[in-house]
N, C-alpha and C positions, 0 to 999 in steps of 0.2 A: 280293205277291199278283197285280200286274200282270204281271210277269214270267211267272209261274205260267200265265197264261193265253194266251202266246203259242202259236203252232202248234209251236214245237220241244219244247215240254213237255207234248205229249198224253197222254204215259204218266204224268207227275207228277200232272198235272191229274187224270187218272183215279184215280190212288193217292189224292190229298188227298180226292177227294170220297167216296172209301170209308174214309177215316180220319173225315172229318167227320160221316158217317152212322154211324159205329161197325160198319161192315161187316167190317173188317179190324181185327186187334191193333196195328197199327203206331203208336208212339208219337210224338206231335204234336211234342214238342221234337225229337226225332231228325229228323223230316220237314224242319222249319224249319232246323235247322242245316245240313242237306244242301243245302236249296234255297238258302240265302244264300251258302253257298260256290259253287254253280253261277252264281248271280247275279254274284258278283264277279269270275268269270271273263269276263263280258262286257264290251265297253267301256262300257255305260251303268251297269254296277254297280260298275266298278273305285274309284270315289270311296268306296265304303262300306268299302274297305280301311283307308284312312286314319281313318275314323270309327271302325271298329272298335278298331284299335289306341289311339286315345285314349280310347275307351270303357272298354277293358280298363285302361289306365294310370291312369285314376282309381279304379280298383276293385282295385288291387294286383296287376296282371298285367302285366309289363314282357316284351316279346318282344326276343330278341338274334337279329339276322340272322347267317347264315354268311358269313364273310370271308376264312377262310383255307383250310387243308388239308382239312377234314372239310365235307363237303357237308350239314350238319345245321343244324338252327335249334334255339332253346331258348326256354323262358319260364321267368321266375322269378315265382313267387306269394306274396305275403306273407299270410299267413292273416288278420292281424290288421287288414288293409286291405281284406278282402272284404266285400262288401255282402249282407247276409242276403236282403234282397228281390230280388236278381239271380241267386241260386244255383237251380240246377235242384232242384225240390223232390223228385226223388227220391234226393237225396243225404242228407238230413236226415230224412225223413218215415218215420213207424212205427218208429223204432229205441229199444229200451227205455233207451240210454244217454240220451236226450234227455228221457225223459218226466218227470224231476224238475225240470226247468228251466222257469222262468218265461218265457223266451224261448229259443227253441231253439238260437240262434246267440250267446247271451251269450258262451260260451267264446271264440269267435274273438277278440274284443277282448284277452283275455289272453294270447294264443299269440304265442311269438317264433319260431315255426317258418317255415320257408319250404318250398316245394315247387320243386324244379327239374325241368322237364320237357323231355325233350330229344327231338326227332323227326328220324331216329332211326338210330343208328350201326348199319351190318352188320358181321359177322364181326369181325376183330381191332379194327375201328374201336370196337366196343362195349367191348372191354377196354382201348383206350388210353385213352377218355374217363373211363371209371369209374374205373380207377385212379390217372389224374391228379387227378380230383375229390377222391378219398380223400386223397391227399397234402395238400391245401389245407383240408380241412374238419375241424372238431374235433369234431362230434357229428353221426353219421349215424344217423337213426331207421328207416330202412327203404328197401330197394331193390325197385323194382316195374318189372316187364318186360312190356311188352304189346307183341306183334308177330304178323305173319300167318305161317301155317306150310301146308305141305301136310299131309293127313291121309290116312292108309290103311285106316281103318276108320270114317270119317264123311262127310259131305258139305258142301258149301259153306256156310258160314254157323254152322258148329259152333263150338264153343268147348272147347278142349282145355287140361286142367291137369296137366302133368308133376310128377312126384316124384323121377323119375331123368333124367339127361341124360347122354348119351354124346357126349363132344365130338371130332370130326376135327382140331380145331387142335392141342389139347394132348395128344390120346389118352386123357384121362382120363373115367371115369365118375363122375359127381357124383351123391351121395345127399343131398337136403335136405329140409326141411319147408317145403311150399308154404304158404303162410298162408291160401291161397283153397281153398275146396272148391265142389262144384256148388251148393251153396245159395247161396253168396253172388253168384253170376252168374244162376242160373235166374229169379229173378222179374222180371228185366229183359230176358230173352232171349224174343222173342215167337214165333220161326220156327224156330229151331235147337235143339240138344240140346247140353248140357254133358256132357263126358266127362273126369272127373277120374281120379287114379291112372293116368296115361298116362307111357309112356316115349318120350323125346324123343331126336332124333339131330340134333346139329348138324353140319351139312355144309358142306365148303368152297364148294359152289355146287349150288344146286337143279338146273340145267340138266344137270349132270354125273352124274344119276342115271338108271338106266335099269331097265326093268322086272324084269330078273333080279336086280340089286341090292336093289331095293325088295321083291322078293319074299323074300329072304334077311332083310332088316330085319323084315318083318312076322312071319316065323317066329321071329324071336328078340324078339317081343313090343314092338317098336318101332312105334309107330303116328303120330308126330308128327315131320315133317321140317321143320327150320328152320335158320337160320343165325347167331343171335346168343345163346342162352341159355348155350351153353359158355364163350365168351369172358367173358360177365357173370359167370359163376359163378367163373372164374379170378380176375378181379378181387376177387369177393367173398372168396376164399380169402386173398388177399394183404391185405385188409382186417381179417382176424381173425388172421393167423399172420404173424411177423416174418421171412417169407422168401417167395420167389418160388413160384409154384404149382408142383406136381410134374408129370411127365410119365408118361403109360402107368400110373396107378394107380387105384384105386377110393378117392374122396375122399368122407369123410364130413363134412358141413356141417352136421350137427344141433347145436344148442345155440350157434349163433353169436348174439351180443347185440343183433341187430336184425331188424326183419320182412324176409322175403324172400318175393317172390311173382312168379310168372310164368303170364301167362295168354296163349294163342294162339288166334287165330280162323282157321278153315279158308279159306283163300282159295283152294284147288284141290286136285283130287282126280286125282294123276297116274297112278293105274292105270286111269283111263276115259279113253277116247279123247277128245281134243278139249276136255277139261275141266280145261286147266292155265293158269297165267297169259299162257303164249306165246299162248293162243288168245283172249285178250281180259282186259281190267281187271275187277276185282271190282265197281267203281262202285256203285249203288244196293243191289245185293244184298249187299253187304258192310256195310251200315250197320248193322242191328241188332245184330250179334255185336260190332262193334267198339264202339259206344255200350254195350253191356251190359258189356263188358270194362271200359272207361273208367269208368262209374259205380261198379261194384265196387271197382276201384282207390281211387276217390276217396273213397267211404264207408269203406274200410278205414282210409286216412288220417286222415280226421276222426274216426273213432271212437278211433283210438290216441291222437290228439291230447287228446281229452277224458280218457282214462285217464291219460295222462302229466301233465297238468296238475291232476288230481283227486287223483293220488297224490303229486304235490310240494305240495300244498295252495295252489297257485297260482290255484286255480279253486273255491272253495266252492260246492257245488251248492245251488241255491234250491228252496225247496218252491213247487209250483206251486199256484194257488188252484183 
């Protein structure tokens, strides 16, 4: 809070005052997550990085730094080690799956599941990492992808949910059942709009696209331009088929034996002059959509784990008083 009151944070201080006085809809948790990140980037706040790492490790979250080829970091999260008191209330609140429990988080202690969170591969790096993980893991319960994208029919801060992905890497068109709908994201998105049933185009590079190309994409119904979904879905194909992904085909991924979800938050509108990532970072403007997508993914993971443990008899639901 002292850092917030310094001269460099005049905008953030004004924003906090409006949040505290309920004059804007911004979420307090989101604001403090963002503010802590900014504080940790200053010389005075760097010591909190080590404190945060130790704090997380005590609560089942281990960070793995990038050391070799890929410039990506990872977190391994053990659900059984999470502390209910430290969980963002949006993840478990008001969900019918938890209504019958004496304690909302009892099921965590019975879970043997891990979340592997990777931040975050681009292009073929996405395929390489996910396919390599699939070789080593015995059971995968879900693949959830969140990333930034350009939008041709929305504005910055919107969230797009595709069910069709055209991939320039493999030349495939992937059809898949996205486990997310607008209903999963909308309650946690204060300022943007959720656009579901979108068609995404995975390109080789966003700066290779010009207005004429994007006009053709738009006329074909593609409104979501990004760089990872296609390679991820190529890896998903190989996780469910005993062969390499095809090339230049329409690939049906319906009926695969685990969850697949893709959420894209709009980081730029390339058909608008001066409103792309080359003109500036998303910064505070992207906070609402990124956390809304994160909350939707984590809620899905926790809900699916409750169902799995209940179906397997590992977690008998208790009647609440």
